[in-house]
PDBQT receptor file of N, H, CA, C and O in Angstrom, charges set to zero:
ATOM      1  N   MET A   1     -22.521 -26.621  86.098  1.00  0.00    +0.000 N 
ATOM      2  CA  MET A   1     -23.388 -25.647  86.723  1.00  0.00    +0.000 C 
ATOM      3  C   MET A   1     -23.687 -24.491  85.759  1.00  0.00    +0.000 C 
ATOM      4  O   MET A   1     -24.850 -24.137  85.571  1.00  0.00    +0.000 OA
ATOM      5  N   GLY A   2     -22.677 -23.912  85.162  1.00  0.00    +0.000 N 
ATOM      6  H   GLY A   2     -21.732 -24.200  85.315  1.00  0.00    +0.000 HD
ATOM      7  CA  GLY A   2     -22.887 -22.792  84.261  1.00  0.00    +0.000 C 
ATOM      8  C   GLY A   2     -22.849 -23.195  82.807  1.00  0.00    +0.000 C 
ATOM      9  O   GLY A   2     -22.774 -22.340  81.924  1.00  0.00    +0.000 OA
ATOM     10  N   GLU A   3     -22.900 -24.487  82.549  1.00  0.00    +0.000 N 
ATOM     11  H   GLU A   3     -22.962 -25.181  83.266  1.00  0.00    +0.000 HD
ATOM     12  CA  GLU A   3     -22.819 -24.970  81.174  1.00  0.00    +0.000 C 
ATOM     13  C   GLU A   3     -24.153 -24.792  80.453  1.00  0.00    +0.000 C 
ATOM     14  O   GLU A   3     -25.222 -24.917  81.050  1.00  0.00    +0.000 OA
ATOM     15  N   ILE A   4     -24.065 -24.501  79.169  1.00  0.00    +0.000 N 
ATOM     16  H   ILE A   4     -23.197 -24.400  78.684  1.00  0.00    +0.000 HD
ATOM     17  CA  ILE A   4     -25.268 -24.381  78.346  1.00  0.00    +0.000 C 
ATOM     18  C   ILE A   4     -25.354 -25.640  77.487  1.00  0.00    +0.000 C 
ATOM     19  O   ILE A   4     -24.484 -25.891  76.653  1.00  0.00    +0.000 OA
ATOM     20  N   SER A   5     -26.385 -26.412  77.693  1.00  0.00    +0.000 N 
ATOM     21  H   SER A   5     -27.091 -26.207  78.371  1.00  0.00    +0.000 HD
ATOM     22  CA  SER A   5     -26.550 -27.648  76.936  1.00  0.00    +0.000 C 
ATOM     23  C   SER A   5     -27.670 -27.484  75.908  1.00  0.00    +0.000 C 
ATOM     24  O   SER A   5     -28.394 -26.488  75.904  1.00  0.00    +0.000 OA
ATOM     25  N   ILE A   6     -27.791 -28.474  75.052  1.00  0.00    +0.000 N 
ATOM     26  H   ILE A   6     -27.204 -29.284  75.055  1.00  0.00    +0.000 HD
ATOM     27  CA  ILE A   6     -28.840 -28.464  74.029  1.00  0.00    +0.000 C 
ATOM     28  C   ILE A   6     -30.222 -28.449  74.684  1.00  0.00    +0.000 C 
ATOM     29  O   ILE A   6     -31.130 -27.765  74.213  1.00  0.00    +0.000 OA
ATOM     30  N   GLY A   7     -30.372 -29.193  75.754  1.00  0.00    +0.000 N 
ATOM     31  H   GLY A   7     -29.634 -29.749  76.137  1.00  0.00    +0.000 HD
ATOM     32  CA  GLY A   7     -31.661 -29.242  76.452  1.00  0.00    +0.000 C 
ATOM     33  C   GLY A   7     -32.073 -27.883  76.989  1.00  0.00    +0.000 C 
ATOM     34  O   GLY A   7     -33.235 -27.489  76.886  1.00  0.00    +0.000 OA
ATOM     35  N   LYS A   8     -31.108 -27.167  77.565  1.00  0.00    +0.000 N 
ATOM     36  H   LYS A   8     -30.165 -27.487  77.648  1.00  0.00    +0.000 HD
ATOM     37  CA  LYS A   8     -31.403 -25.831  78.091  1.00  0.00    +0.000 C 
ATOM     38  C   LYS A   8     -31.770 -24.870  76.962  1.00  0.00    +0.000 C 
ATOM     39  O   LYS A   8     -32.677 -24.052  77.110  1.00  0.00    +0.000 OA
ATOM     40  N   LEU A   9     -31.066 -24.971  75.840  1.00  0.00    +0.000 N 
ATOM     41  H   LEU A   9     -30.329 -25.636  75.720  1.00  0.00    +0.000 HD
ATOM     42  CA  LEU A   9     -31.382 -24.106  74.703  1.00  0.00    +0.000 C 
ATOM     43  C   LEU A   9     -32.768 -24.396  74.148  1.00  0.00    +0.000 C 
ATOM     44  O   LEU A   9     -33.488 -23.477  73.756  1.00  0.00    +0.000 OA
ATOM     45  N   LEU A  10     -33.144 -25.668  74.113  1.00  0.00    +0.000 N 
ATOM     46  H   LEU A  10     -32.560 -26.414  74.431  1.00  0.00    +0.000 HD
ATOM     47  CA  LEU A  10     -34.486 -26.027  73.646  1.00  0.00    +0.000 C 
ATOM     48  C   LEU A  10     -35.568 -25.481  74.574  1.00  0.00    +0.000 C 
ATOM     49  O   LEU A  10     -36.611 -25.021  74.109  1.00  0.00    +0.000 OA
ATOM     50  N   ILE A  11     -35.324 -25.530  75.875  1.00  0.00    +0.000 N 
ATOM     51  H   ILE A  11     -34.476 -25.903  76.252  1.00  0.00    +0.000 HD
ATOM     52  CA  ILE A  11     -36.292 -24.994  76.841  1.00  0.00    +0.000 C 
ATOM     53  C   ILE A  11     -36.439 -23.484  76.657  1.00  0.00    +0.000 C 
ATOM     54  O   ILE A  11     -37.553 -22.960  76.663  1.00  0.00    +0.000 OA
ATOM     55  N   VAL A  12     -35.321 -22.794  76.496  1.00  0.00    +0.000 N 
ATOM     56  H   VAL A  12     -34.417 -23.220  76.492  1.00  0.00    +0.000 HD
ATOM     57  CA  VAL A  12     -35.367 -21.343  76.286  1.00  0.00    +0.000 C 
ATOM     58  C   VAL A  12     -36.097 -21.027  74.981  1.00  0.00    +0.000 C 
ATOM     59  O   VAL A  12     -36.898 -20.093  74.930  1.00  0.00    +0.000 OA
ATOM     60  N   GLY A  13     -35.828 -21.795  73.934  1.00  0.00    +0.000 N 
ATOM     61  H   GLY A  13     -35.178 -22.553  73.975  1.00  0.00    +0.000 HD
ATOM     62  CA  GLY A  13     -36.523 -21.597  72.658  1.00  0.00    +0.000 C 
ATOM     63  C   GLY A  13     -38.017 -21.814  72.784  1.00  0.00    +0.000 C 
ATOM     64  O   GLY A  13     -38.806 -21.056  72.221  1.00  0.00    +0.000 OA
ATOM     65  N   LEU A  14     -38.410 -22.839  73.515  1.00  0.00    +0.000 N 
ATOM     66  H   LEU A  14     -37.769 -23.456  73.973  1.00  0.00    +0.000 HD
ATOM     67  CA  LEU A  14     -39.828 -23.121  73.736  1.00  0.00    +0.000 C 
ATOM     68  C   LEU A  14     -40.501 -21.979  74.500  1.00  0.00    +0.000 C 
ATOM     69  O   LEU A  14     -41.634 -21.607  74.197  1.00  0.00    +0.000 OA
ATOM     70  N   ILE A  15     -39.808 -21.436  75.476  1.00  0.00    +0.000 N 
ATOM     71  H   ILE A  15     -38.887 -21.739  75.722  1.00  0.00    +0.000 HD
ATOM     72  CA  ILE A  15     -40.353 -20.302  76.241  1.00  0.00    +0.000 C 
ATOM     73  C   ILE A  15     -40.551 -19.094  75.321  1.00  0.00    +0.000 C 
ATOM     74  O   ILE A  15     -41.572 -18.412  75.405  1.00  0.00    +0.000 OA
ATOM     75  N   PHE A  16     -39.573 -18.827  74.438  1.00  0.00    +0.000 N 
ATOM     76  H   PHE A  16     -38.744 -19.382  74.369  1.00  0.00    +0.000 HD
ATOM     77  CA  PHE A  16     -39.714 -17.723  73.491  1.00  0.00    +0.000 C 
ATOM     78  C   PHE A  16     -40.918 -17.926  72.581  1.00  0.00    +0.000 C 
ATOM     79  O   PHE A  16     -41.670 -16.987  72.323  1.00  0.00    +0.000 OA
ATOM     80  N   VAL A  17     -41.099 -19.142  72.100  1.00  0.00    +0.000 N 
ATOM     81  H   VAL A  17     -40.487 -19.905  72.310  1.00  0.00    +0.000 HD
ATOM     82  CA  VAL A  17     -42.238 -19.427  71.219  1.00  0.00    +0.000 C 
ATOM     83  C   VAL A  17     -43.548 -19.231  71.967  1.00  0.00    +0.000 C 
ATOM     84  O   VAL A  17     -44.503 -18.685  71.415  1.00  0.00    +0.000 OA
ATOM     85  N   LEU A  18     -43.599 -19.673  73.217  1.00  0.00    +0.000 N 
ATOM     86  H   LEU A  18     -42.823 -20.117  73.665  1.00  0.00    +0.000 HD
ATOM     87  CA  LEU A  18     -44.824 -19.507  73.998  1.00  0.00    +0.000 C 
ATOM     88  C   LEU A  18     -45.107 -18.038  74.303  1.00  0.00    +0.000 C 
ATOM     89  O   LEU A  18     -46.263 -17.615  74.298  1.00  0.00    +0.000 OA
ATOM     90  N   LEU A  19     -44.065 -17.264  74.568  1.00  0.00    +0.000 N 
ATOM     91  H   LEU A  19     -43.126 -17.608  74.572  1.00  0.00    +0.000 HD
ATOM     92  CA  LEU A  19     -44.255 -15.850  74.900  1.00  0.00    +0.000 C 
ATOM     93  C   LEU A  19     -44.627 -15.009  73.676  1.00  0.00    +0.000 C 
ATOM     94  O   LEU A  19     -45.551 -14.198  73.736  1.00  0.00    +0.000 OA
ATOM     95  N   PHE A  20     -43.916 -15.202  72.579  1.00  0.00    +0.000 N 
ATOM     96  H   PHE A  20     -43.165 -15.861  72.530  1.00  0.00    +0.000 HD
ATOM     97  CA  PHE A  20     -44.080 -14.321  71.433  1.00  0.00    +0.000 C 
ATOM     98  C   PHE A  20     -44.920 -14.913  70.312  1.00  0.00    +0.000 C 
ATOM     99  O   PHE A  20     -45.493 -14.169  69.517  1.00  0.00    +0.000 OA
ATOM    100  N   GLY A  21     -45.004 -16.206  70.235  1.00  0.00    +0.000 N 
ATOM    101  H   GLY A  21     -44.539 -16.811  70.882  1.00  0.00    +0.000 HD
ATOM    102  CA  GLY A  21     -45.735 -16.837  69.138  1.00  0.00    +0.000 C 
ATOM    103  C   GLY A  21     -44.856 -16.977  67.911  1.00  0.00    +0.000 C 
ATOM    104  O   GLY A  21     -43.897 -16.228  67.729  1.00  0.00    +0.000 OA
ATOM    105  N   THR A  22     -45.189 -17.935  67.081  1.00  0.00    +0.000 N 
ATOM    106  H   THR A  22     -45.968 -18.544  67.229  1.00  0.00    +0.000 HD
ATOM    107  CA  THR A  22     -44.343 -18.205  65.915  1.00  0.00    +0.000 C 
ATOM    108  C   THR A  22     -44.412 -17.093  64.875  1.00  0.00    +0.000 C 
ATOM    109  O   THR A  22     -43.416 -16.818  64.206  1.00  0.00    +0.000 OA
ATOM    110  N   LYS A  23     -45.558 -16.455  64.729  1.00  0.00    +0.000 N 
ATOM    111  H   LYS A  23     -46.367 -16.678  65.272  1.00  0.00    +0.000 HD
ATOM    112  CA  LYS A  23     -45.685 -15.395  63.729  1.00  0.00    +0.000 C 
ATOM    113  C   LYS A  23     -44.804 -14.202  64.093  1.00  0.00    +0.000 C 
ATOM    114  O   LYS A  23     -44.135 -13.636  63.229  1.00  0.00    +0.000 OA
ATOM    115  N   LYS A  24     -44.803 -13.824  65.354  1.00  0.00    +0.000 N 
ATOM    116  H   LYS A  24     -45.347 -14.284  66.057  1.00  0.00    +0.000 HD
ATOM    117  CA  LYS A  24     -43.992 -12.694  65.801  1.00  0.00    +0.000 C 
ATOM    118  C   LYS A  24     -42.504 -13.006  65.649  1.00  0.00    +0.000 C 
ATOM    119  O   LYS A  24     -41.729 -12.147  65.229  1.00  0.00    +0.000 OA
ATOM    120  N   LEU A  25     -42.102 -14.236  65.992  1.00  0.00    +0.000 N 
ATOM    121  H   LEU A  25     -42.731 -14.934  66.334  1.00  0.00    +0.000 HD
ATOM    122  CA  LEU A  25     -40.700 -14.618  65.854  1.00  0.00    +0.000 C 
ATOM    123  C   LEU A  25     -40.285 -14.666  64.385  1.00  0.00    +0.000 C 
ATOM    124  O   LEU A  25     -39.163 -14.285  64.050  1.00  0.00    +0.000 OA
ATOM    125  N   ARG A  26     -41.166 -15.126  63.514  1.00  0.00    +0.000 N 
ATOM    126  H   ARG A  26     -42.077 -15.436  63.787  1.00  0.00    +0.000 HD
ATOM    127  CA  ARG A  26     -40.876 -15.169  62.080  1.00  0.00    +0.000 C 
ATOM    128  C   ARG A  26     -40.692 -13.751  61.549  1.00  0.00    +0.000 C 
ATOM    129  O   ARG A  26     -39.779 -13.495  60.764  1.00  0.00    +0.000 OA
ATOM    130  N   THR A  27     -41.548 -12.839  61.970  1.00  0.00    +0.000 N 
ATOM    131  H   THR A  27     -42.290 -13.047  62.607  1.00  0.00    +0.000 HD
ATOM    132  CA  THR A  27     -41.443 -11.446  61.545  1.00  0.00    +0.000 C 
ATOM    133  C   THR A  27     -40.152 -10.823  62.064  1.00  0.00    +0.000 C 
ATOM    134  O   THR A  27     -39.471 -10.094  61.343  1.00  0.00    +0.000 OA
ATOM    135  N   LEU A  28     -39.824 -11.113  63.308  1.00  0.00    +0.000 N 
ATOM    136  H   LEU A  28     -40.378 -11.705  63.893  1.00  0.00    +0.000 HD
ATOM    137  CA  LEU A  28     -38.597 -10.593  63.905  1.00  0.00    +0.000 C 
ATOM    138  C   LEU A  28     -37.373 -11.109  63.159  1.00  0.00    +0.000 C 
ATOM    139  O   LEU A  28     -36.444 -10.347  62.891  1.00  0.00    +0.000 OA
ATOM    140  N   GLY A  29     -37.365 -12.392  62.823  1.00  0.00    +0.000 N 
ATOM    141  H   GLY A  29     -38.120 -13.010  63.040  1.00  0.00    +0.000 HD
ATOM    142  CA  GLY A  29     -36.255 -12.968  62.064  1.00  0.00    +0.000 C 
ATOM    143  C   GLY A  29     -36.133 -12.362  60.682  1.00  0.00    +0.000 C 
ATOM    144  O   GLY A  29     -35.026 -12.112  60.205  1.00  0.00    +0.000 OA
ATOM    145  N   SER A  30     -37.255 -12.129  60.044  1.00  0.00    +0.000 N 
ATOM    146  H   SER A  30     -38.153 -12.333  60.432  1.00  0.00    +0.000 HD
ATOM    147  CA  SER A  30     -37.253 -11.518  58.718  1.00  0.00    +0.000 C 
ATOM    148  C   SER A  30     -36.709 -10.093  58.777  1.00  0.00    +0.000 C 
ATOM    149  O   SER A  30     -35.903  -9.700  57.934  1.00  0.00    +0.000 OA
ATOM    150  N   ASP A  31     -37.144  -9.329  59.759  1.00  0.00    +0.000 N 
ATOM    151  H   ASP A  31     -37.799  -9.649  60.444  1.00  0.00    +0.000 HD
ATOM    152  CA  ASP A  31     -36.664  -7.959  59.922  1.00  0.00    +0.000 C 
ATOM    153  C   ASP A  31     -35.169  -7.924  60.221  1.00  0.00    +0.000 C 
ATOM    154  O   ASP A  31     -34.447  -7.070  59.705  1.00  0.00    +0.000 OA
ATOM    155  N   LEU A  32     -34.711  -8.844  61.047  1.00  0.00    +0.000 N 
ATOM    156  H   LEU A  32     -35.297  -9.538  61.466  1.00  0.00    +0.000 HD
ATOM    157  CA  LEU A  32     -33.292  -8.909  61.383  1.00  0.00    +0.000 C 
ATOM    158  C   LEU A  32     -32.468  -9.257  60.147  1.00  0.00    +0.000 C 
ATOM    159  O   LEU A  32     -31.414  -8.664  59.916  1.00  0.00    +0.000 OA
ATOM    160  N   GLY A  33     -32.937 -10.205  59.360  1.00  0.00    +0.000 N 
ATOM    161  H   GLY A  33     -33.793 -10.688  59.548  1.00  0.00    +0.000 HD
ATOM    162  CA  GLY A  33     -32.239 -10.570  58.130  1.00  0.00    +0.000 C 
ATOM    163  C   GLY A  33     -32.178  -9.421  57.144  1.00  0.00    +0.000 C 
ATOM    164  O   GLY A  33     -31.148  -9.208  56.503  1.00  0.00    +0.000 OA
ATOM    165  N   TYR A  34     -33.270  -8.676  57.013  1.00  0.00    +0.000 N 
ATOM    166  H   TYR A  34     -34.106  -8.849  57.533  1.00  0.00    +0.000 HD
ATOM    167  CA  TYR A  34     -33.309  -7.524  56.115  1.00  0.00    +0.000 C 
ATOM    168  C   TYR A  34     -32.318  -6.450  56.577  1.00  0.00    +0.000 C 
ATOM    169  O   TYR A  34     -31.631  -5.843  55.755  1.00  0.00    +0.000 OA
ATOM    170  N   ALA A  35     -32.246  -6.219  57.884  1.00  0.00    +0.000 N 
ATOM    171  H   ALA A  35     -32.804  -6.712  58.552  1.00  0.00    +0.000 HD
ATOM    172  CA  ALA A  35     -31.325  -5.218  58.423  1.00  0.00    +0.000 C 
ATOM    173  C   ALA A  35     -29.874  -5.630  58.192  1.00  0.00    +0.000 C 
ATOM    174  O   ALA A  35     -29.045  -4.799  57.824  1.00  0.00    +0.000 OA
ATOM    175  N   LEU A  36     -29.566  -6.901  58.404  1.00  0.00    +0.000 N 
ATOM    176  H   LEU A  36     -30.240  -7.576  58.703  1.00  0.00    +0.000 HD
ATOM    177  CA  LEU A  36     -28.200  -7.377  58.186  1.00  0.00    +0.000 C 
ATOM    178  C   LEU A  36     -27.807  -7.281  56.714  1.00  0.00    +0.000 C 
ATOM    179  O   LEU A  36     -26.672  -6.928  56.393  1.00  0.00    +0.000 OA
ATOM    180  N   LYS A  37     -28.734  -7.592  55.829  1.00  0.00    +0.000 N 
ATOM    181  H   LYS A  37     -29.656  -7.878  56.089  1.00  0.00    +0.000 HD
ATOM    182  CA  LYS A  37     -28.458  -7.508  54.397  1.00  0.00    +0.000 C 
ATOM    183  C   LYS A  37     -28.195  -6.058  53.993  1.00  0.00    +0.000 C 
ATOM    184  O   LYS A  37     -27.288  -5.786  53.206  1.00  0.00    +0.000 OA
ATOM    185  N   GLY A  38     -28.980  -5.137  54.524  1.00  0.00    +0.000 N 
ATOM    186  H   GLY A  38     -29.717  -5.358  55.163  1.00  0.00    +0.000 HD
ATOM    187  CA  GLY A  38     -28.766  -3.719  54.249  1.00  0.00    +0.000 C 
ATOM    188  C   GLY A  38     -27.427  -3.234  54.769  1.00  0.00    +0.000 C 
ATOM    189  O   GLY A  38     -26.750  -2.446  54.111  1.00  0.00    +0.000 OA
ATOM    190  N   PHE A  39     -27.041  -3.703  55.952  1.00  0.00    +0.000 N 
ATOM    191  H   PHE A  39     -27.592  -4.344  56.487  1.00  0.00    +0.000 HD
ATOM    192  CA  PHE A  39     -25.750  -3.327  56.529  1.00  0.00    +0.000 C 
ATOM    193  C   PHE A  39     -24.606  -3.859  55.672  1.00  0.00    +0.000 C 
ATOM    194  O   PHE A  39     -23.641  -3.141  55.412  1.00  0.00    +0.000 OA
ATOM    195  N   GLN A  40     -24.707  -5.106  55.234  1.00  0.00    +0.000 N 
ATOM    196  H   GLN A  40     -25.491  -5.689  55.446  1.00  0.00    +0.000 HD
ATOM    197  CA  GLN A  40     -23.664  -5.691  54.392  1.00  0.00    +0.000 C 
ATOM    198  C   GLN A  40     -23.536  -4.940  53.073  1.00  0.00    +0.000 C 
ATOM    199  O   GLN A  40     -22.423  -4.716  52.598  1.00  0.00    +0.000 OA
ATOM    200  N   ASN A  41     -24.649  -4.551  52.481  1.00  0.00    +0.000 N 
ATOM    201  H   ASN A  41     -25.553  -4.733  52.867  1.00  0.00    +0.000 HD
ATOM    202  CA  ASN A  41     -24.604  -3.781  51.232  1.00  0.00    +0.000 C 
ATOM    203  C   ASN A  41     -23.956  -2.420  51.450  1.00  0.00    +0.000 C 
ATOM    204  O   ASN A  41     -23.196  -1.952  50.603  1.00  0.00    +0.000 OA
ATOM    205  N   ALA A  42     -24.248  -1.787  52.573  1.00  0.00    +0.000 N 
ATOM    206  H   ALA A  42     -24.866  -2.167  53.261  1.00  0.00    +0.000 HD
ATOM    207  CA  ALA A  42     -23.662  -0.484  52.876  1.00  0.00    +0.000 C 
ATOM    208  C   ALA A  42     -22.159  -0.603  53.084  1.00  0.00    +0.000 C 
ATOM    209  O   ALA A  42     -21.397   0.249  52.628  1.00  0.00    +0.000 OA
ATOM    210  N   VAL A  43     -21.733  -1.648  53.766  1.00  0.00    +0.000 N 
ATOM    211  H   VAL A  43     -22.351  -2.341  54.137  1.00  0.00    +0.000 HD
ATOM    212  CA  VAL A  43     -20.303  -1.849  54.007  1.00  0.00    +0.000 C 
ATOM    213  C   VAL A  43     -19.587  -2.155  52.694  1.00  0.00    +0.000 C 
ATOM    214  O   VAL A  43     -18.465  -1.697  52.475  1.00  0.00    +0.000 OA
ATOM    215  N   LYS A  44     -20.231  -2.927  51.823  1.00  0.00    +0.000 N 
ATOM    216  H   LYS A  44     -21.142  -3.298  52.000  1.00  0.00    +0.000 HD
ATOM    217  CA  LYS A  44     -19.621  -3.289  50.550  1.00  0.00    +0.000 C 
ATOM    218  C   LYS A  44     -19.521  -2.067  49.634  1.00  0.00    +0.000 C 
ATOM    219  O   LYS A  44     -18.542  -1.942  48.897  1.00  0.00    +0.000 OA
ATOM    220  N   ASP A  45     -20.489  -1.178  49.659  1.00  0.00    +0.000 N 
ATOM    221  H   ASP A  45     -21.284  -1.279  50.257  1.00  0.00    +0.000 HD
ATOM    222  CA  ASP A  45     -20.496   0.001  48.795  1.00  0.00    +0.000 C 
ATOM    223  C   ASP A  45     -19.586   1.106  49.308  1.00  0.00    +0.000 C 
ATOM    224  O   ASP A  45     -19.161   1.959  48.528  1.00  0.00    +0.000 OA
ATOM    225  N   GLU A  46     -19.282   1.113  50.572  1.00  0.00    +0.000 N 
ATOM    226  H   GLU A  46     -19.627   0.420  51.206  1.00  0.00    +0.000 HD
ATOM    227  CA  GLU A  46     -18.501   2.191  51.177  1.00  0.00    +0.000 C 
ATOM    228  C   GLU A  46     -17.105   2.341  50.566  1.00  0.00    +0.000 C 
ATOM    229  O   GLU A  46     -16.713   3.472  50.280  1.00  0.00    +0.000 OA
ATOM    230  N   PRO A  47     -16.331   1.277  50.348  1.00  0.00    +0.000 N 
ATOM    231  CA  PRO A  47     -14.994   1.469  49.761  1.00  0.00    +0.000 C 
ATOM    232  C   PRO A  47     -15.037   2.102  48.373  1.00  0.00    +0.000 C 
ATOM    233  O   PRO A  47     -14.153   2.894  48.045  1.00  0.00    +0.000 OA
ATOM    234  N   THR A  48     -16.015   1.787  47.564  1.00  0.00    +0.000 N 
ATOM    235  H   THR A  48     -16.733   1.144  47.831  1.00  0.00    +0.000 HD
ATOM    236  CA  THR A  48     -16.083   2.381  46.229  1.00  0.00    +0.000 C 
ATOM    237  C   THR A  48     -16.426   3.864  46.319  1.00  0.00    +0.000 C 
ATOM    238  O   THR A  48     -15.898   4.668  45.551  1.00  0.00    +0.000 OA
ATOM    239  N   LYS A  49     -17.300   4.233  47.245  1.00  0.00    +0.000 N 
ATOM    240  H   LYS A  49     -17.729   3.580  47.869  1.00  0.00    +0.000 HD
ATOM    241  CA  LYS A  49     -17.634   5.647  47.427  1.00  0.00    +0.000 C 
ATOM    242  C   LYS A  49     -16.428   6.412  47.954  1.00  0.00    +0.000 C 
ATOM    243  O   LYS A  49     -16.165   7.534  47.522  1.00  0.00    +0.000 OA
ATOM    244  N   ALA A  50     -15.689   5.807  48.890  1.00  0.00    +0.000 N 
ATOM    245  H   ALA A  50     -15.902   4.895  49.241  1.00  0.00    +0.000 HD
ATOM    246  CA  ALA A  50     -14.509   6.456  49.450  1.00  0.00    +0.000 C 
ATOM    247  C   ALA A  50     -13.437   6.629  48.381  1.00  0.00    +0.000 C 
ATOM    248  O   ALA A  50     -12.789   7.674  48.319  1.00  0.00    +0.000 OA
ATOM    249  N   ALA A  51     -13.243   5.622  47.545  1.00  0.00    +0.000 N 
ATOM    250  H   ALA A  51     -13.769   4.773  47.596  1.00  0.00    +0.000 HD
ATOM    251  CA  ALA A  51     -12.244   5.710  46.477  1.00  0.00    +0.000 C 
ATOM    252  C   ALA A  51     -12.624   6.800  45.482  1.00  0.00    +0.000 C 
ATOM    253  O   ALA A  51     -11.756   7.541  45.020  1.00  0.00    +0.000 OA
ATOM    254  N   ALA A  52     -13.894   6.908  45.149  1.00  0.00    +0.000 N 
ATOM    255  H   ALA A  52     -14.599   6.306  45.524  1.00  0.00    +0.000 HD
ATOM    256  CA  ALA A  52     -14.350   7.939  44.218  1.00  0.00    +0.000 C 
ATOM    257  C   ALA A  52     -14.147   9.330  44.813  1.00  0.00    +0.000 C 
ATOM    258  O   ALA A  52     -13.761  10.258  44.102  1.00  0.00    +0.000 OA
ATOM    259  N   ALA A  53     -14.401   9.480  46.099  1.00  0.00    +0.000 N 
ATOM    260  H   ALA A  53     -14.715   8.727  46.677  1.00  0.00    +0.000 HD
ATOM    261  CA  ALA A  53     -14.219  10.776  46.754  1.00  0.00    +0.000 C 
ATOM    262  C   ALA A  53     -12.744  11.160  46.793  1.00  0.00    +0.000 C 
ATOM    263  O   ALA A  53     -12.400  12.323  46.581  1.00  0.00    +0.000 OA
ATOM    264  N   ILE A  54     -11.881  10.199  47.060  1.00  0.00    +0.000 N 
ATOM    265  H   ILE A  54     -12.161   9.255  47.231  1.00  0.00    +0.000 HD
ATOM    266  CA  ILE A  54     -10.440  10.476  47.095  1.00  0.00    +0.000 C 
ATOM    267  C   ILE A  54      -9.945  10.850  45.705  1.00  0.00    +0.000 C 
ATOM    268  O   ILE A  54      -9.138  11.769  45.559  1.00  0.00    +0.000 OA
ATOM    269  N   GLU A  55     -10.420  10.149  44.688  1.00  0.00    +0.000 N 
ATOM    270  H   GLU A  55     -11.076   9.403  44.807  1.00  0.00    +0.000 HD
ATOM    271  CA  GLU A  55     -10.013  10.448  43.318  1.00  0.00    +0.000 C 
ATOM    272  C   GLU A  55     -10.456  11.850  42.919  1.00  0.00    +0.000 C 
ATOM    273  O   GLU A  55      -9.691  12.585  42.296  1.00  0.00    +0.000 OA
ATOM    274  N   LYS A  56     -11.671  12.225  43.267  1.00  0.00    +0.000 N 
ATOM    275  H   LYS A  56     -12.293  11.627  43.774  1.00  0.00    +0.000 HD
ATOM    276  CA  LYS A  56     -12.184  13.554  42.940  1.00  0.00    +0.000 C 
ATOM    277  C   LYS A  56     -11.376  14.621  43.669  1.00  0.00    +0.000 C 
ATOM    278  O   LYS A  56     -11.045  15.658  43.094  1.00  0.00    +0.000 OA
ATOM    279  N   GLU A  57     -11.063  14.367  44.925  1.00  0.00    +0.000 N 
ATOM    280  H   GLU A  57     -11.332  13.524  45.393  1.00  0.00    +0.000 HD
ATOM    281  CA  GLU A  57     -10.290  15.314  45.724  1.00  0.00    +0.000 C 
ATOM    282  C   GLU A  57      -8.890  15.477  45.142  1.00  0.00    +0.000 C 
ATOM    283  O   GLU A  57      -8.355  16.585  45.109  1.00  0.00    +0.000 OA
ATOM    284  N   THR A  58      -8.300  14.384  44.685  1.00  0.00    +0.000 N 
ATOM    285  H   THR A  58      -8.735  13.484  44.711  1.00  0.00    +0.000 HD
ATOM    286  CA  THR A  58      -6.964  14.431  44.094  1.00  0.00    +0.000 C 
ATOM    287  C   THR A  58      -6.975  15.235  42.804  1.00  0.00    +0.000 C 
ATOM    288  O   THR A  58      -6.060  16.021  42.560  1.00  0.00    +0.000 OA
ATOM    289  N   GLU A  59      -7.992  15.053  41.978  1.00  0.00    +0.000 N 
ATOM    290  H   GLU A  59      -8.736  14.415  42.176  1.00  0.00    +0.000 HD
ATOM    291  CA  GLU A  59      -8.095  15.805  40.728  1.00  0.00    +0.000 C 
ATOM    292  C   GLU A  59      -8.237  17.298  41.000  1.00  0.00    +0.000 C 
ATOM    293  O   GLU A  59      -7.656  18.113  40.283  1.00  0.00    +0.000 OA
ATOM    294  N   GLU A  60      -8.994  17.664  42.016  1.00  0.00    +0.000 N 
ATOM    295  H   GLU A  60      -9.466  17.002  42.598  1.00  0.00    +0.000 HD
ATOM    296  CA  GLU A  60      -9.176  19.076  42.353  1.00  0.00    +0.000 C 
ATOM    297  C   GLU A  60      -7.885  19.669  42.893  1.00  0.00    +0.000 C 
ATOM    298  O   GLU A  60      -7.592  20.839  42.648  1.00  0.00    +0.000 OA
ATOM    299  N   THR A  61      -7.109  18.878  43.624  1.00  0.00    +0.000 N 
ATOM    300  H   THR A  61      -7.346  17.927  43.824  1.00  0.00    +0.000 HD
ATOM    301  CA  THR A  61      -5.848  19.353  44.185  1.00  0.00    +0.000 C 
ATOM    302  C   THR A  61      -4.821  19.577  43.080  1.00  0.00    +0.000 C 
ATOM    303  O   THR A  61      -4.045  20.530  43.143  1.00  0.00    +0.000 OA
ATOM    304  N   ILE A  62      -4.808  18.721  42.085  1.00  0.00    +0.000 N 
ATOM    305  H   ILE A  62      -5.439  17.947  42.034  1.00  0.00    +0.000 HD
ATOM    306  CA  ILE A  62      -3.843  18.827  40.992  1.00  0.00    +0.000 C 
ATOM    307  C   ILE A  62      -4.101  20.080  40.170  1.00  0.00    +0.000 C 
ATOM    308  O   ILE A  62      -3.151  20.701  39.695  1.00  0.00    +0.000 OA
ATOM    309  N   ARG A  63      -5.334  20.464  39.993  1.00  0.00    +0.000 N 
ATOM    310  H   ARG A  63      -6.106  19.960  40.379  1.00  0.00    +0.000 HD
ATOM    311  CA  ARG A  63      -5.678  21.647  39.191  1.00  0.00    +0.000 C 
ATOM    312  C   ARG A  63      -5.291  22.843  39.930  1.00  0.00    +0.000 C 
ATOM    313  O   ARG A  63      -5.486  23.958  39.446  1.00  0.00    +0.000 OA
TER     314      ARG A  63
């Protein structure tokens, strides 16, 4: 009754394509991918920025 099958997913996908069109869905997917890539880059860069800030703070404390 509450199971999600491949057939149900295909029907939902078809409804999305009919409602939004393939061009709109392609644009949405591209935008989502760009946002995720930007988020991953920000997360990856954050530890290096934090380490640099801690090192600078430590040097100022020692002086």
